[in-house]
C-alpha positions as CSV (number, residue, x, y, z in Angstrom):
1,M,168.2,69.8,52.1
2,T,166.0,72.9,52.9
3,G,162.9,70.7,53.2
4,D,164.6,68.4,55.7
5,R,165.8,71.4,57.7
6,L,162.4,73.0,57.5
7,A,160.7,69.8,58.8
8,A,163.2,69.6,61.6
9,L,162.7,73.2,62.7
10,E,158.9,72.9,62.5
11,A,159.2,69.9,64.9
12,M,161.5,71.7,67.2
13,A,159.2,74.8,67.3
14,E,156.3,72.5,68.2
15,A,158.4,70.8,70.9
16,Q,160.0,74.0,72.3
17,P,157.6,76.9,71.5
18,G,159.4,79.3,73.8
19,E,162.8,79.1,72.0
20,A,163.4,82.3,70.0
21,L,166.3,81.0,68.1
22,I,164.2,78.1,66.7
23,W,161.6,80.6,65.4
24,Y,164.3,82.7,63.8
25,G,165.7,79.6,62.1
26,L,162.3,78.6,60.9
27,A,161.5,82.1,59.6
28,N,164.9,82.1,57.8
29,E,164.0,78.8,56.1
30,Y,160.6,80.1,55.1
31,S,162.2,83.2,53.7
32,K,164.6,81.1,51.6
33,L,161.5,79.5,50.0
34,A,159.7,82.9,49.6
35,R,157.0,81.6,52.0
36,W,156.5,85.1,53.3
37,D,153.3,84.6,55.2
38,E,154.8,81.8,57.2
39,A,158.1,83.7,57.7
40,A,156.1,86.7,59.0
41,R,154.1,84.5,61.3
42,S,157.2,82.9,62.7
43,L,158.9,86.3,63.3
44,R,155.8,87.7,65.1
45,R,155.9,84.7,67.3
46,L,159.6,85.2,68.0
47,L,159.0,88.8,68.9
48,T,156.4,87.8,71.5
49,I,159.1,85.6,73.1
50,D,162.0,88.2,72.8
51,S,161.0,91.7,71.8
52,D,164.7,92.7,71.8
53,Y,165.6,90.4,68.9
54,T,166.6,93.1,66.5
55,S,167.3,90.9,63.5
56,A,163.7,89.6,63.7
57,Y,162.5,93.2,63.0
58,Q,164.8,93.4,60.0
59,M,163.5,90.1,58.6
60,L,159.9,90.7,59.5
61,G,160.0,94.0,57.6
62,T,161.4,92.3,54.6
63,A,158.8,89.6,54.7
64,L,156.0,92.2,54.9
65,L,157.5,94.2,52.0
66,N,157.5,91.0,49.9
67,L,153.8,90.6,50.9
68,G,153.1,94.1,49.6
69,E,152.7,95.6,53.1
70,R,155.1,98.5,52.6
71,E,153.7,100.7,55.4
72,E,153.6,97.9,57.9
73,A,157.2,97.0,56.9
74,R,158.3,100.6,57.6
75,S,156.5,100.5,60.9
76,V,158.3,97.3,61.9
77,W,161.7,98.7,60.9
78,T,160.9,101.8,62.8
79,Q,160.1,99.8,65.9
80,G,163.3,97.8,65.3
81,L,165.3,101.0,65.2
82,A,164.0,102.0,68.6
83,V,164.9,98.5,70.0
84,A,168.4,98.6,68.3
85,E,169.0,102.0,69.8
86,R,168.0,100.9,73.3
87,T,170.0,97.7,73.1
88,G,173.0,99.1,71.4
89,A,172.7,96.9,68.3
90,W,174.3,99.5,66.0
91,K,174.7,97.2,63.0
92,A,171.0,96.2,63.0
93,R,170.2,99.9,63.4
94,Q,172.3,100.9,60.4
95,H,170.7,98.1,58.3
96,M,167.2,99.1,59.2
97,E,168.0,102.8,58.5
98,G,169.2,101.7,55.1
99,L,166.0,99.7,54.4
100,L,163.8,102.7,55.5
101,D,165.8,105.0,53.3
102,G,165.5,102.6,50.4
103,T,161.7,102.5,50.7
104,R,161.6,106.3,50.8
105,A,163.9,106.7,47.8
106,A,161.8,104.1,45.9
107,D,158.6,106.0,46.7
108,E,160.1,109.3,45.6
109,S,161.4,107.9,42.3
110,G,158.2,106.0,41.7
111,G,160.1,102.7,41.6
112,G,159.8,99.7,43.9
113,A,163.3,98.5,44.1
114,L,165.3,98.2,47.3
115,C,167.5,95.7,48.9
116,A,165.7,92.6,50.1
117,E,167.6,92.3,53.4
């Protein structure tokens, strides 16, 4: 099922490249398959379309973390916090604060574990 959905979303993204929701759906499918490079690429594209899409910052940071880009993930979540604060997306803000706190705690303990999203 995911393969069919992925193919459909890829076709939709090609046909409607300016639709943020399609890019989010595509990134979500890539994430389910642990295709982190493609998920990150899709989310970056989404953020060029709608820089206020707070959940894209959450997911992009997670994709970057899974790619081993810990500092870049933190940077993205920090940007997302600023957007969430400005737009009033309190739930997204809380989640990204938790992700940032988790990376700090993992660094302090020498571990690498934190929630994936």
